N, CA, C and O of each residue as an XYZ file, in Angstrom:
188
protein
N       3.602    -11.289     23.191
C       2.784    -11.070     22.448
C       3.264     -9.019     22.431
O       2.878     -8.024     21.817
N       3.774     -9.180     22.968
C       4.245     -7.607     23.336
C       4.873     -7.623     21.972
O       4.586     -6.816     21.087
N       5.559     -8.381     21.884
C       6.681     -7.984     20.946
C       5.792     -8.159     19.444
O       6.506     -7.533     18.660
N       4.871     -8.570     18.827
C       4.580     -8.876     17.811
C       3.758     -7.557     17.710
O       3.694     -6.983     16.623
N       3.371     -7.252     18.384
C       2.516     -5.687     18.314
C       3.063     -4.943     17.788
O       2.852     -4.359     16.725
N       4.547     -4.856     19.165
C       5.243     -3.911     18.476
C       5.782     -3.870     17.140
O       5.867     -2.789     16.558
N       6.202     -5.089     16.530
C       6.061     -5.260     14.790
C       5.359     -5.015     14.099
O       5.818     -4.721     12.995
N       3.860     -4.968     14.256
C       2.928     -4.485     14.319
C       2.958     -3.013     13.266
O       2.941     -2.650     12.090
N       3.029     -2.411     15.000
C       3.025     -0.805     15.059
C       3.845     -0.090     13.941
O       3.622      0.842     13.169
N       5.335     -1.287     14.293
C       6.630     -0.203     13.634
C       5.636     -0.698     11.970
O       4.803      0.176     11.733
N       5.625     -1.378     11.345
C       5.196     -1.862     10.092
C       3.447     -1.106      9.069
O       2.819     -1.009      8.015
N       3.543     -0.806     10.470
C       2.383      0.425     10.016
C       2.763      2.104     10.211
O       2.276      2.998      9.518
N       3.235      2.198     10.743
C       3.544      3.180     11.305
C       5.111      3.689      9.382
O       5.561      4.683      8.813
N       5.206      2.208      9.297
C       6.505      2.578      8.095
C       5.455      2.680      7.039
O       5.380      3.697      6.349
N       4.873      1.960      6.927
C       3.571      1.824      5.760
C       3.510      3.261      5.252
O       3.777      3.710      4.137
N       2.843      4.214      7.008
C       2.123      5.492      6.459
C       3.137      6.205      6.162
O       2.918      6.907      5.175
N       4.673      6.380      6.825
C       4.956      7.644      6.166
C       5.353      7.211      4.875
O       5.902      8.184      4.358
N       5.362      5.880      3.782
C       5.807      5.367      2.785
C       4.284      6.497      2.176
O       4.150      7.577      1.601
N       3.374      5.389      2.761
C       1.890      6.747      1.773
C       1.925      8.000      2.019
O       1.550      8.619      1.023
N       2.336      9.010      3.304
C       2.943     10.256      2.900
C       3.640     10.260      1.639
O       3.059     10.807      0.702
N       4.752      9.763      1.441
C       6.133     10.190      0.409
C       5.384      9.962     -0.572
O       5.895     10.545     -1.529
N       4.111      9.249     -1.003
C       3.635      8.833     -2.548
C       2.219      9.539     -2.477
O       1.330      9.175     -3.246
N       1.985     10.671     -1.445
C       1.348     11.917     -1.600
C      -0.468     11.456     -1.406
O      -1.471     12.150     -1.578
N      -0.305      9.834     -0.935
C      -1.471      9.487     -0.236
C      -1.474     10.384      1.500
O      -1.323      9.846      2.597
N      -1.669     11.667      1.240
C      -1.374     12.242      2.883
C      -2.580     11.119      3.568
O      -2.058     10.109      4.040
N      -4.284     11.190      3.686
C      -4.750     10.495      4.280
C      -4.987      9.408      5.360
O      -5.414      9.166      6.489
N      -4.123      8.674      3.661
C      -3.828      7.651      4.263
C      -2.746      6.832      5.303
O      -2.888      5.892      6.085
N      -1.445      7.796      4.845
C      -0.781      7.803      5.790
C      -0.976      7.949      7.095
O      -0.851      7.165      8.036
N      -1.414      9.452      6.997
C      -1.979      9.597      8.194
C      -2.690      8.700      9.348
O      -2.377      8.685     10.539
N      -3.828      7.878      8.648
C      -4.356      6.653      9.362
C      -3.622      5.530      9.535
O      -3.866      4.641     10.351
N      -2.691      5.570      8.741
C      -1.853      4.161      9.299
C      -1.240      4.847     10.103
O      -1.993      4.872     11.077
N      -0.040      5.638     10.429
C       0.731      6.180     11.756
C      -0.310      5.910     12.782
O      -0.164      4.916     13.494
N      -1.488      6.787     12.960
C      -2.125      6.703     14.052
C      -2.823      5.155     14.553
O      -3.260      4.803     15.648
N      -2.738      4.606     13.560
C      -3.658      3.022     13.958
C      -1.898      2.699     14.433
O      -1.903      2.776     15.661
N      -1.047      2.512     14.151
C       0.214      2.781     14.529
C       0.081      2.330     15.810
O      -0.180      1.265     16.371
N       0.456      3.974     16.243
C       0.506      4.579     17.477
C      -0.274      3.959     18.214
O       0.174      3.800     19.350
N      -1.330      3.514     18.020
C      -2.592      3.120     19.005
C      -2.167      1.922     19.221
O      -2.122      1.766     20.441
N      -1.718      0.682     18.491
C      -1.774     -0.449     18.936
C      -0.703     -0.706     18.989
O      -0.499     -1.909     18.822
N       0.724      0.279     19.264
C       1.778     -0.806     19.431
C       1.680     -0.278     21.495
O       0.836      0.365     22.119
N       3.065     -0.995     21.950
C       2.672     -1.960     23.233
C       2.909      0.102     23.795
O       2.111      0.813     24.406
N       4.079      0.391     23.336
C       4.258      1.932     24.190
C       2.903      3.050     24.027
O       2.841      4.022     24.781
N       2.091      2.861     23.220
C       0.259      3.523     23.280
C      -0.582      2.891     23.895
O      -0.587      1.856     24.562
N      -1.317      3.651     23.586
C      -3.235      2.786     23.690
C      -3.428      1.609     23.250
O      -4.001      1.589     22.161
N      -2.993     -0.034     23.974
C      -3.030     -1.028     23.105
C      -4.401     -1.139     22.671
O      -5.318     -0.899     23.457
N      -4.581     -1.439     21.636
C      -5.958     -1.899     21.320
C      -6.685     -3.411     21.980
O      -7.861     -3.677     22.227
N      -5.302     -4.307     22.145
C      -5.778     -5.760     22.657
C      -5.825     -5.482     24.001
O      -5.628     -6.525     24.626
N      -5.996     -4.560     24.707
C      -5.106     -4.631     26.242
C      -6.794     -4.190     27.448
O      -6.678     -4.123     28.671
């Protein structure tokens, strides 16, 4: 389960970075924050 959360977190953060590059600042910041919250290194929402 931790590996799956890590994969989801990485995808969210990468999507957030690409959103920032496309000048969608708010959406990019939201994706990066959610990715950091979901990841096993952060405060996991599922625990």
